[in-house]
C-alpha positions in Angstrom: 3.1 -29.6 13.8 3.1 -29.3 9.9 6.3 -28.2 10.0 7.4 -31.8 11.7 4.9 -33.8 9.1 7.2 -31.6 6.3 10.3 -32.6 7.6 9.3 -36.3 8.2 7.9 -36.5 4.5 11.8 -34.7 3.6 13.4 -37.5 5.6 11.1 -40.2 4.1 11.4 -39.0 0.6 15.8 -39.7 1.6 15.6 -42.6 3.0 13.7 -44.0 0.0 16.0 -42.7 -2.4 19.1 -44.3 -0.5 17.3 -47.6 -0.6 17.1 -47.6 -4.2 19.8 -45.7 -4.7 21.5 -48.7 -7.0 18.3 -47.8 -9.8 19.4 -44.0 -10.2 21.7 -42.3 -11.6 21.7 -39.8 -9.1 20.1 -37.9 -7.2 20.7 -34.0 -6.5 19.7 -31.4 -4.1 19.1 -28.3 -4.5 17.3 -25.2 -3.1 17.3 -21.0 -2.1 16.2 -19.1 0.8 15.2 -15.4 0.2 14.6 -12.9 2.5 12.8 -9.5 1.4 11.8 -6.7 3.5 9.0 -4.3 2.0 8.5 -0.4 2.2 5.6 0.7 0.4 4.0 4.5 -0.3 1.4 5.8 -2.0 0.3 2.9 -4.3 -2.9 4.1 -4.8 -1.6 7.3 -5.8 -3.3 9.5 -3.3 -1.6 10.8 -0.3 -4.5 11.8 1.2 -7.1 9.5 1.4 -9.4 8.6 4.5 -9.0 5.4 6.4 -12.3 3.3 6.4 -15.3 3.7 8.7 -13.1 6.6 10.5 -12.9 9.9 8.3 -9.4 10.3 9.3 -6.2 10.5 7.2 -5.0 7.1 6.7 -1.2 6.1 6.4 0.1 5.5 2.9 3.3 3.3 4.4 2.9 -0.3 3.8 6.2 -2.3 5.7 6.7 -6.1 6.2 9.2 -8.7 5.9 9.2 -12.6 4.4 10.7 -15.1 3.7 10.2 -17.5 0.4 12.4 -21.5 1.4 12.7 -23.3 -1.8 13.7 -27.1 -1.8 14.4 -29.3 -5.3 14.8 -32.8 -6.0 16.5 -34.0 -8.8 16.6 -37.6 -9.7 18.1 -38.7 -12.7 17.1 -42.5 -13.1 18.0 -45.4 -15.9 16.6 -45.5 -19.2 16.7 -41.4 -20.0 14.1 -41.4 -17.0 14.8 -38.1 -14.8 11.9 -36.6 -12.3 12.2 -33.3 -10.5 10.2 -32.2 -7.4 10.1 -28.8 -5.6 8.7 -28.3 -2.4 7.8 -23.9 -1.5 7.2 -22.4 1.8 6.8 -18.8 1.2 5.3 -16.6 4.2 5.1 -13.2 5.3 7.2 -12.8 9.1 4.9 -12.4 12.1 1.5 -13.4 10.6 0.8 -17.0 10.9 -2.5 -17.4 9.5 -3.7 -15.6 7.1 -7.2 -14.3 7.6 -7.2 -10.5 5.1 -5.3 -8.5 3.1 -2.4 -6.9 4.5 -4.0 -3.4 3.2 -5.5 -1.5 0.4 -2.5 -2.4 -1.5 -3.6 -5.7 -1.9 -6.9 -4.9 -3.8 -6.6 -6.9 -7.5 -7.3 -4.4 -10.2 -9.8 -4.5 -12.9 -10.4 -8.6 -14.1 -8.5 -8.1 -16.9 -6.1 -11.3 -15.8 -7.4 -14.4 -15.4 -5.5 -15.7 -13.8 -5.6 -13.7 -10.2 -8.7 -12.6 -10.9 -10.5 -15.5 -9.1 -7.5 -14.7 -6.0 -10.3 -12.8 -4.3 -12.5 -15.9 -3.3 -9.1 -17.3 -0.9 -8.5 -13.5 0.6 -10.7 -14.6 3.3 -10.2 -17.9 4.0 -7.6 -19.0 7.1 -4.4 -20.7 5.6 -1.4 -21.7 7.6 1.4 -19.2 7.1 3.6 -22.8 7.1 1.6 -25.0 4.8 4.3 -26.6 2.0 3.0 -26.4 -1.4 4.6 -28.3 -4.3 5.8 -25.8 -7.2 7.5 -28.9 -9.2 6.3 -32.3 -10.0 7.1 -34.1 -13.0 8.5 -37.0 -14.8 10.6 -36.2 -17.7 11.2 -39.1 -20.6 13.8 -38.5 -22.9 13.9 -40.3 -26.3 10.0 -41.7 -25.7 8.9 -44.1 -28.5 11.5 -42.2 -30.9 15.1 -40.2 -30.2 14.2 -37.0 -30.8 11.3 -37.0 -28.6 11.2 -36.0 -25.1 8.1 -36.2 -22.8 7.7 -34.4 -19.7 4.7 -34.8 -17.8 3.5 -32.7 -14.4 4.0 -29.6 -12.9 6.3 -27.5 -14.6 7.8 -24.2 -15.7 7.1 -23.0 -18.7 8.7 -20.3 -20.8 9.0 -20.0 -24.6 11.3 -17.0 -26.2 11.6 -14.0 -23.7 8.3 -14.8 -22.5 6.5 -12.3 -23.2 3.7 -14.7 -24.2 4.1 -17.5 -22.1 6.4 -17.2 -19.0 4.5 -17.2 -15.5 1.3 -18.3 -14.0 1.3 -16.2 -11.3 -0.5 -18.5 -8.5 0.1 -18.5 -4.5 -1.9 -21.0 -3.8 -2.2 -20.3 0.2 -2.1 -16.5 -0.7 1.3 -16.4 1.8 3.2 -13.8 0.3 1.6 -10.3 -0.1 3.7 -9.0 -2.7 2.0 -10.7 -4.9 4.4 -10.4 -7.9 7.3 -11.9 -5.8 5.7 -14.9 -5.9 8.4 -18.4 -6.3 4.8 -20.5 -7.7 4.9 -19.8 -11.2 4.2 -23.4 -12.6 1.8 -24.7 -14.8 0.0 -28.9 -14.6 1.2 -29.4 -18.4 1.9 -31.9 -20.6 4.5 -31.3 -22.7 6.3 -32.6 -25.9 10.1 -31.5 -27.5 11.0 -32.8 -30.9 14.4 -32.0 -31.0 15.8 -31.6 -34.7 19.0 -29.9 -34.5 18.7 -27.1 -35.4 15.3 -27.1 -35.3 12.7 -27.3 -32.2 9.2 -28.1 -31.7 7.0 -27.8 -28.2 3.6 -28.6 -28.6 1.6 -28.5 -24.7 -1.8 -28.5 -22.7 -2.0 -27.3 -19.6 -4.2 -26.9 -17.3 -4.8 -23.8 -15.9 -8.6 -24.3 -13.6 -10.3 -26.9 -12.9 -13.9 -25.9 -12.5 -16.2 -28.2 -9.9 -19.5 -26.4 -11.0 -19.6 -28.0 -14.9 -17.6 -31.0 -16.5 -17.3 -28.1 -19.5 -16.2 -25.1 -18.0 -12.2 -24.8 -17.5 -9.9 -23.0 -18.5 -7.0 -25.0 -20.7 -4.0 -23.6 -22.7 -2.9 -25.5 -25.9 0.1 -23.9 -27.7 2.6 -25.0 -30.5 5.6 -23.3 -30.8 8.5 -23.9 -33.3 11.8 -22.6 -33.1 15.3 -22.7 -35.6 18.4 -21.8 -34.1 21.1 -20.1 -36.8 24.3 -21.0 -37.6 25.8 -17.5 -38.2 25.0 -13.9 -36.6 24.1 -15.5 -33.5 20.4 -15.8 -34.7 17.2 -17.3 -33.5 13.3 -17.5 -34.7 10.7 -18.9 -33.4 6.8 -19.1 -34.8 3.9 -19.9 -32.4 0.2 -20.4 -31.9 -1.1 -20.5 -27.9 -4.9 -21.1 -27.3 -6.1 -20.2 -23.6 -9.7 -21.5 -23.6 -12.1 -20.2 -21.0 -15.1 -22.5 -21.5 -17.2 -20.8 -19.2 -16.7 -17.3 -17.5 -19.3 -16.6 -15.1 -20.7 -13.4 -17.3 -24.2 -12.6 -17.8 -27.2 -14.3 -17.1 -27.7 -15.9 -20.2 -26.0 -19.1 -19.7 -27.9 -21.4 -22.3 -29.8 -19.0 -24.0 -27.9 -16.4 -26.4 -26.7 -17.9 -29.5 -23.6 -17.2 -29.4 -23.1 -20.6 -26.9 -22.2 -23.7 -27.6 -23.6 -26.6 -25.8 -24.4 -23.9 -23.1 -21.2 -22.5 -22.9 -20.5 -18.8 -22.6 -16.7 -18.9 -24.0 -14.0 -16.0 -23.4 -11.7 -17.8 -26.2 -7.7 -16.3 -27.2 -5.5 -17.3 -29.9 -2.4 -16.0 -29.9 -0.2 -16.3 -33.2 3.6 -14.6 -33.2 6.4 -14.6 -34.7 9.9 -13.9 -32.4 13.6 -13.3 -33.3 16.5 -12.1 -32.5 20.2 -11.5 -34.5 23.8 -10.3 -33.6 24.0 -7.5 -36.9 27.6 -6.9 -35.2 29.2 -8.2 -32.6 28.4 -6.6 -29.1 25.1 -5.4 -30.5 21.9 -7.7 -30.3 18.1 -6.8 -31.7 15.1 -9.0 -30.6 11.5 -8.1 -32.6 8.4 -10.2 -31.5 5.1 -9.5 -32.7 1.7 -11.1 -32.3 -2.3 -11.0 -33.3 -4.8 -12.5 -31.1 -8.3 -13.6 -32.2 -11.1 -15.6 -30.7 -14.4 -14.3 -28.3 -14.3 -11.6 -25.9 -17.2 -12.3 -23.0 -16.0 -9.7 -20.0 -18.3 -7.8 -18.3 -21.4 -9.7 -16.4 -24.4 -7.3 -18.1 -22.8 -8.2 -21.5 -25.2 -9.9 -23.2 -23.3 -11.7 -26.4 -19.4 -13.1 -26.9 -17.8 -10.2 -29.2 -15.7 -11.0 -31.7 -11.8 -10.0 -30.4 -8.7 -8.7 -32.9 -5.8 -7.8 -30.6 -2.2 -6.9 -31.7 1.3 -6.5 -29.4 5.1 -6.0 -30.5 8.5 -5.7 -28.9 11.3 -4.3 -30.2 14.6 -4.5 -28.9 17.9 -3.0 -29.2 21.0 -3.5 -26.6 25.0 -2.8 -26.9 27.5 -4.7 -25.3 30.3 -2.8 -27.2 31.8 -0.6 -24.0 31.9 -3.7 -21.7 35.3 -4.0 -23.1 36.3 -0.4 -23.1 36.0 0.3 -19.7 36.4 -1.1 -16.5 32.6 -1.0 -15.1 31.9 -3.0 -18.4 28.8 -0.8 -19.0 25.6 -2.6 -21.1 22.9 -0.3 -22.2 19.4 -1.0 -23.5 16.1 0.6 -25.0 13.1 -1.0 -25.9 9.7 -0.1 -27.0 6.7 -2.4 -26.6 2.9 -2.2 -27.1 -0.5 -3.6 -26.4 -3.6 -2.7 -28.5 -6.4 -1.3 -26.5 -10.5 -1.3 -26.3 -11.4 2.0 -26.7 -14.8 1.2 -24.6 -15.0 -1.5 -22.5 -18.3 -1.0 -20.8 -19.3 -1.4 -24.7 -22.0 -4.5 -23.7 -25.2 -3.2 -25.1 -27.0 -5.2 -27.1 -26.7 -2.8 -29.9 -22.9 -2.9 -29.7 -22.5 -6.8 -29.1 -20.9 -7.2 -33.1 -18.1 -4.5 -32.3 -15.3 -5.8 -32.0 -12.8 -5.9 -29.2 -9.6 -4.9 -29.5 -8.0 -5.2 -26.0 -4.7 -7.0 -25.8 -5.0 -10.1 -23.1 -1.1 -10.6 -21.3 -2.0 -14.2 -21.5 0.7 -15.9 -18.9 3.2 -13.3 -19.7 6.5 -13.7 -17.6 8.7 -10.6 -18.9 8.2 -7.8 -16.4 10.1 -5.0 -17.1 9.7 -2.2 -14.3 8.5 -3.0 -10.6 5.5 -0.8 -10.0 4.2 0.1 -13.0 3.7 -3.9 -14.4 1.2 -4.5 -11.8 -0.7 -1.6 -11.3 -4.7 -2.5 -12.1 -3.7 -6.4 -12.1 -2.2 -7.0 -8.5 -3.0 -3.2 -6.9 -5.6 -1.0 -7.6 -5.1 2.6 -8.6 -8.5 5.0 -8.8 -8.4 5.5 -12.6 -9.0 1.3 -13.5 -9.0 2.4 -16.9 -5.1 2.2 -17.6 -3.7 -1.4 -16.5 -0.3 -2.2 -17.9 -1.2 -5.2 -19.5 -3.3 -4.1 -22.2 -3.8 -0.6 -24.5 0.1 0.5 -23.5 2.7 1.9 -25.2 6.0 1.8 -23.3 9.5 3.2 -23.7 12.2 0.8 -21.7 15.8 2.4 -21.4 18.1 0.5 -19.1 21.5 0.8 -18.4 24.1 -1.8 -16.6 27.6 -1.6 -14.8 29.9 -3.7 -12.9 31.9 -1.7 -10.4 33.6 -4.5 -8.7 33.5 -8.2 -9.7 30.9 -8.6 -7.3 28.8 -6.0 -7.5 26.5 -4.8 -10.2 24.2 -1.6 -10.7 21.2 -1.4 -13.0 19.0 1.3 -13.5 15.6 1.6 -15.6 13.7 4.6 -16.6 10.3 3.7 -18.7 7.7 6.0 -19.9 3.7 5.0 -20.3 0.9 6.0 -22.1 -2.6 5.1 -23.2 -3.3 3.5 -26.5 -6.6 3.9 -26.4 -8.6 6.7 -24.8 -11.8 4.9 -23.2 -14.5 4.6 -20.8 -14.0 3.2 -17.5 -14.4 -0.8 -17.0 -17.9 -0.4 -16.1 -19.0 1.8 -18.4 -20.8 4.0 -16.5 -18.2 7.1 -15.8 -15.7 8.5 -19.2 -12.3 8.9 -17.4 -9.7 11.3 -18.3 -9.2 11.5 -21.6 -5.0 12.4 -21.3 -3.4 9.5 -22.2 0.1 9.7 -20.2 0.0 7.8 -17.7 3.1 8.1 -16.3 7.4 7.8 -15.7 9.1 5.0 -13.7 12.5 5.4 -13.0 13.9 1.6 -10.7 17.6 1.5 -8.9 18.6 -2.2 -8.4 21.9 -2.8 -7.0 23.2 -6.7 -6.2 26.5 -7.7 -3.7 27.6 -11.3 -4.5 28.5 -11.4 -1.4 30.0 -15.4 -2.0 29.2 -17.5 -4.7 26.0 -18.5 -2.6 25.1 -15.6 -0.7 23.8 -12.3 -2.8 22.0 -9.1 -1.0 20.1 -6.5 -3.2 18.6 -3.7 -2.8 15.4 -2.1 -4.7 14.2 1.7 -5.1 11.1 2.8 -7.3 9.6 5.2 -8.3 6.1 5.7 -10.3 5.6 9.5 -11.2 1.8 9.6 -12.6 1.4 11.7 -15.5 -2.0 13.5 -16.7 -4.4 10.7 -17.3 -4.2 10.6 -13.3 -6.2 13.7 -11.8 -8.2 14.5 -8.6 -5.7 13.6 -6.0 -4.2 10.8 -7.7 -0.7 12.7 -8.5 1.1 11.5 -6.2 4.4 9.4 -6.6 4.2 5.8 -5.6 7.9 4.7 -4.4 8.8 1.0 -3.0 12.4 0.0 -1.4 12.9 -3.4 -1.6 15.9 -4.9 0.2 16.5 -8.8 0.2 20.0 -11.3 0.7 19.2 -14.8 -1.0 20.8 -18.3 0.0 21.5 -20.9 -3.2 22.3 -24.5 -2.4 
């Protein structure tokens, strides 16, 4: 019945667009259909764990199939006015209603990522798998009041630079796709104003991340300014930015309205991120990209925390890519090396009254859209391990080596090697038990092959292995594996 209603709505949209054709420049319909199969093993890094309530060894394999369907309508109207709507349905095959998590793999890890921590509230809600969500719905006004100004209002994608700070709002309103990182819905409810003074570009944004009905002043908002410049030589570009994630009420603690740090009875967990990014080609076929950012603000992250703590965090991303061999060999190889650093807090349980004046040094991932590996990037964010003190979003050094070859015009093979270790040794986030102080988190190898069957259809297969390092102990040293097959049609 729901599917019938959706089809009727789409028919109505097409009918209205046909009637109003004389008032439009063009209407474009596009989209894609993607099918994926998953086989995952030992995501908790323990092959001998017992099944809850039975005492018997649990199966460590999780297998399932998913589908994602997207339809997008772009309408260009007169006087520099346009609109975009994209509808999305994503579901797990054979699961008509979502009443529980598919497996322990679905446990959200330690609450370091604000935009996903609320997911557990919805996981027990009965939701229809054939529901259609609105992913994009915005109006774009070019030359708005002033010729260089473009205004975009509504639900839209936001991506700045390489997506290191702002790139994805990983949101699946119906919790319909169990591999959360594969959700097609990454958009923001936002207002974006862009001033184009070629070669300068200035963007200002406001996004409503979460509207909370409990109070009038407890929302989560995102503010930001991004200034970019494109140079004439060396294929160079540079950006400077400020992004402010404003969390007006964290839900932490029992002292709302009584502690000195509150403002109008509200506890804040605010993050100001200020950074610089740039890339250039020092010689032909070589690219160097650098980005660094600092975070300041207030931290409130545990229910037992009496008062907010000042925060200061650091992050750095440096990458070198070599395309010199593309024209030297038939397989067109490209290689790159990248180093990423997120600062860490040595004790997330440091919340007692005597220690509230200490500065919190952990990195907040903001709304990062850049993910480089298939398994490690999502540990203790989407998938819990026994060592919750090592989330991939903070307190980490990582080195990535990547190589790509094209054996044929339609076949692309990519290999990624990653090594990860902790920037600071610290206790578990509840402050109760100090975990293993060994800093090496692990290594990962990803192999990805894509085949362009036609211009419209692409097949793919991803194999990934995460090898736990010395930080994981006591039955948590088994290799995690991920095997993903996919086929995608774009139109």
